[in-house]
C-alpha positions as CSV (number, residue, x, y, z in Angstrom):
1,M,85.0,115.6,-72.8
2,G,85.3,111.7,-72.5
3,K,87.2,109.5,-74.8
4,P,85.6,108.6,-78.1
5,R,83.4,105.5,-78.2
6,T,84.6,102.5,-80.2
7,S,82.6,99.6,-81.6
8,L,83.9,97.5,-78.8
9,D,82.4,100.0,-76.3
10,M,79.1,99.8,-78.2
11,V,79.0,96.0,-78.3
12,R,79.9,95.9,-74.6
13,G,77.0,98.3,-73.9
14,L,74.4,96.2,-75.6
15,R,71.7,94.7,-73.5
16,A,71.1,90.9,-73.8
17,A,67.7,91.7,-75.3
18,D,69.3,93.7,-78.1
19,I,71.8,91.0,-79.2
20,G,70.6,89.1,-82.1
21,R,67.7,91.5,-82.8
22,R,67.6,92.4,-86.5
23,P,67.3,96.2,-87.0
24,L,64.9,97.3,-89.7
25,H,67.6,99.2,-91.7
26,A,70.2,96.4,-91.8
27,P,69.8,92.8,-93.0
28,Q,72.1,91.3,-90.4
29,I,72.0,89.3,-87.2
30,L,74.7,90.2,-84.8
31,E,75.5,88.1,-81.7
32,V,78.4,88.0,-79.3
33,V,80.1,84.9,-77.8
34,T,79.7,83.9,-74.2
35,E,82.4,83.0,-71.7
36,G,83.3,79.3,-71.7
37,E,81.9,78.8,-75.2
38,I,84.0,76.7,-77.6
39,V,84.6,78.5,-80.9
40,P,86.3,77.3,-84.1
41,S,89.5,79.0,-85.3
42,D,92.2,78.3,-87.9
43,R,94.3,77.0,-85.0
44,G,91.6,74.5,-83.8
45,D,88.8,75.0,-81.3
46,L,89.3,77.6,-78.6
47,T,87.5,78.4,-75.3
48,V,86.2,82.0,-74.9
49,K,87.8,83.7,-71.9
50,P,86.4,86.6,-69.8
51,K,87.1,90.0,-71.1
52,C,90.2,91.8,-70.0
53,E,90.7,95.5,-69.6
54,T,93.1,96.0,-72.5
55,N,91.9,97.1,-76.0
56,C,94.8,95.6,-77.8
57,G,93.5,93.1,-80.3
58,F,91.1,92.6,-83.2
59,W,87.5,91.5,-83.9
60,Y,87.0,87.8,-84.7
61,C,83.9,86.4,-86.4
62,T,83.3,82.8,-85.1
63,S,80.7,82.3,-87.9
64,H,83.5,82.8,-90.5
65,P,86.8,81.7,-88.8
66,T,88.8,81.9,-92.0
67,E,88.0,85.7,-92.4
68,H,90.6,87.9,-90.8
69,L,89.2,91.3,-89.6
70,A,92.4,93.3,-89.2
71,N,90.7,96.6,-88.6
72,Q,87.4,98.3,-87.7
73,L,86.5,99.0,-91.4
74,Q,86.9,95.3,-92.3
75,K,84.7,94.3,-89.4
76,D,82.0,96.9,-90.4
77,I,82.0,95.7,-94.0
78,H,82.0,92.0,-93.0
79,I,78.9,92.3,-90.7
80,T,76.8,94.3,-93.3
81,H,74.8,91.2,-94.3
82,G,74.2,87.8,-92.8
83,T,74.5,86.2,-89.4
84,H,77.7,86.8,-87.4
85,R,78.9,85.8,-83.9
86,L,81.6,88.3,-82.8
87,A,84.4,87.7,-80.3
88,W,87.3,89.9,-79.4
89,C,90.8,88.4,-79.9
90,C,93.1,90.0,-77.4
91,W,96.8,89.9,-78.4
92,E,97.8,88.8,-74.9
93,H,94.9,86.4,-73.9
94,G,93.3,85.1,-77.1
95,I,89.6,84.8,-77.7
96,E,87.5,86.8,-75.2
97,V,84.0,88.1,-74.6
98,P,83.7,91.5,-76.3
């Protein structure tokens, strides 16, 4: 049996055509950042880096840079409604492509 899938695995597995598509059952638009994009943060603008192989970090919503998503539940609640652009914030490397 393989390791359990995380939300990070699910976002990484999305096809480009699926990103930003609004599902019928959820009033939300979910996008992910792209490598080299400049995103706002509470520490100034940051450049999105390529993804690394570690899973140590937390979700970051570039649409709402003052929100802090410390765990999976907070991220899931945060993206319930509205438009969100997600990034992964690696503890070692900073903002990355999820």
